[in-house]
C-alpha positions, 0 to 999 in steps of 0.5 A, a space after each residue: 342267831 345273835 341279834 346285832 346291836 345298835 352300835 353294830 348297825 350304826 357302824 354298818 350305815 356309816 361305812 355304807 354312806 362313806 362308800 357311796 360318797 367316795 364312788 360319787 366323787 370318783 364319778 364327778 369330773 373336776 370342777 369346771 371341766 364340763 363348762 363350755 363343752 368339748 372345746 373347754 376341755 381341750 383348753 384345759 389340757 395343759 393343766 391336765 397334762 401337768 397333773 399327768 406328769 407330776 402326779 403319776 410320774 410314769 413318763 420320767 422325772 423330766 415329764 413330771 417337770 414338764 407336766 407341772 409347768 406345761 399347763 402353765 406354758 400352754 395355758 397361761 393365757 388360755 386359763 385366763 381366756 376360759 374365765 372370760 369366755 374367749 371364742 376359742 373356749 367355746 364349742 360352736 357349730 363352726 368348730 364342729 364343722 371344722 373338725 368334720 371337714 379336716 378329720 385325722 388323715 385328711 390331705 390338702 388339695 394339690 392346687 392350693 398355693 402359698 407364699 413361702 418364707 422367700 415369698 415364692 408362690 409354691 404348692 402348699 404340699 411342697 413345704 412338708 419337708 420335715 417329719 412333722 410341720 405345724 401351721 398356725 393361722 394368724 394376722 395383726 387384727 385377730 385378738 385370739 391369735 395375739 393371745 395364743 401366739 406366745 404359747 405357740 412360740 414356746 412350744 416351737 422352742 422346745 420341739 424344733 430340734 425334734 424333726 418339727 417345722 413351725 410356721 405362722 400363716 398370714 391371712 386376710 385380716 380377721 377384724 379390720 380396724 382393730 389396732 388401726 390396721 386395714 385390709 391389704 389391697 395387694 400381695 405386696 401390701 400383705 407382705 408389708 403387714 407380715 414384716 410389720 407383724 414380725 417386728 411388732 409381735 417379735 415372732 421367731 416362727 417364720 411366716 407363710 403368706 396366703 395369696 391375695 385371693 385367700 386360697 388357704 383361709 377360704 379352704 380352712 372355713 375362714 377360720 382366723 386362728 386354726 392350727 394344724 400338724 401335718 406329717 411328711 406326706 401332707 396328712 393331718 395328724 392334729 388340728 384345732 379350730 383355734 390356736 392352743 399351745 396346750 393341745 399342740 404341745 400334748 399332740 407333739 409329745 405323743 408324736 415325737 416324745 417329750 422334749 428335754 426343755 420346757 419354755 414358758 410364755 414368761 421365758 419369751 418376754 413377748 409384748 402384751 397387747 390390751 384392747 380398750 375403747 377410745 373415749 368419745 371425747 377423743 374421737 375427732 370424726 363422728 363414726 357412721 354406719 348403715 342400719 343393721 348388719 353391714 355386708 362387706 363388698 368386694 373391692 379392688 384398688 386401681 394401679 400397680 403396687 410397689 415393692 415392699 421396700 418402697 411401701 415401708 420406706 415412708 418416703 413419698 411415692 405417688 403410686 403408694 396406696 396410702 388409703 384403703 377403702 372399706 365398702 359396706 352395704 346395708 341389707 336392702 342394698 345387698 338384696 335388691 340393689 337399692 339401699 345405703 352404701 357405706 364408704 370408709 377411707 382409712 390411712 394404712 398405718 404400715 405405710 406411715 402417712 396421715 391426713 393433712 388437715 392444712 390442705 383441702 379435706 379428702 374428696 370422693 367421687 362415684 361413677 356408676 353405670 346405670 345405678 343412681 347414687 346420691 351424693 355422687 361427690 362429697 368431702 369430709 369436714 375440715 379439722 382444726 388439728 394439723 394431721 390425724 389418722 381417723 377414718 373419713 366415712 360417708 353414706 351414699 344412697 344407691 338405686 338400681 345397682 346391677 350386680 354385673 356393673 361395678 361402681 368406680 370410686 375416686 378419692 383425692 386427698 393430701 397425705 403427710 408424714 411428720 418424720 420425713 416432712 413431706 405433704 403431697 396430693 394423692 389420687 386413688 381409684 377403687 372398683 367395688 362390686 355388689 358382691 359380698 366379700 367373704 374374706 373381708 373380715 368383720 368390723 367390730 361395731 358394724 359387720 361384727 356385733 352391729 351397734 356395739 362399741 367395738 369399732 373404737 378399739 385400741 389403736 383404731 385412731 393414732 393420736 395427732 402428731 404435734 410439731 408437724 411441719 406446716 404446709 402451705 394450703 394450696 389453691 382450690 382445684 377442680 377434682 381430678 386435676 
């Protein structure tokens, strides 16, 4: 037998190394694919879709174009989000629980209601009239919704004529005080926010509205930006715990086929919203907070609410709830009934009023049955500026608060509107219970990332308005008169 030469052995070893290297490369996922778990993989499906359409070309030339650009359309902001570690790019226990609660084929309970586009309260299952219906949750203060809604708008433009209805579902605010917005106290207030959202975000997808008792958001595990696709019978055929244009587009392609058009986020030219911290030097009123993690409490605003037209007219109406109250408890108070209570009064930016600092400062009064509160009355400091929209915050010590006995909060203040030139005295009442409000949302810096700097996000304070019509300072009067 002829012995192999050294050259033959060298060639054999070289071929073996090349073969092993090739198999190893085939077994490895693309760089970054495994980062962030399953949710990250879903977040990159737009790009993968582009590779599928452009590389394989099995679904036609149009799909090649769609695949190549689909990743850009669905993931243009999602790709940036994944690099910055946004919540929708991480697979957390809440996301796993969401998928387990809503498996493919699940149906919504018949007792769930929603306000349709005509503001009529109807069973949610009654809106599934087309072959498929897309519902994506959102609100004015959810950063992830603001990032993802252009992707959803782009998908809607391409699939509307293929038997698919699209809706945004307006829910309770995910992070009150982001961009200055406050939690509505009535369904009319929420409708007014929906109208504001339509104008501010320039959405073309119509809005459904969650009832003021937050039926849908509660049932959807309090997710602020979940997305669903239902068939005509109301069965879930696609769901995601966060809004993602890429996964939605891919799911709809599988259901109804590839559309003839491709719309990108750039095509829509929608507004972009950035967030930044307001410099401390520009903050007029010192911020307050309880120690540790604040717990939002259940609160109701007294009096009847006006129509949406009245609320948004920016004409003065004494029944308008210009100020909203955010009550929060420290951990001791929520556990034992004794501890610190935070009261945060904020002007509702949708209603167009500000604090008038040429009049008496806002003054509060607490009425508690059985509990001891201190101080039971108080007022904010006087500011030299004519008007502003920064919060008026107070810390109150409470002892022996019975959870069955609510505390009544009264506030008297002067509201003004520069554009309309009015300044009026307003009195409002609120009732708060020692009961955690699961739907109240989390405030950056207090109930969300306590001690952080998230409480002064962009828009949290509107700049003072120069040239406000001067108002005569009224004589001091007893509270409540």
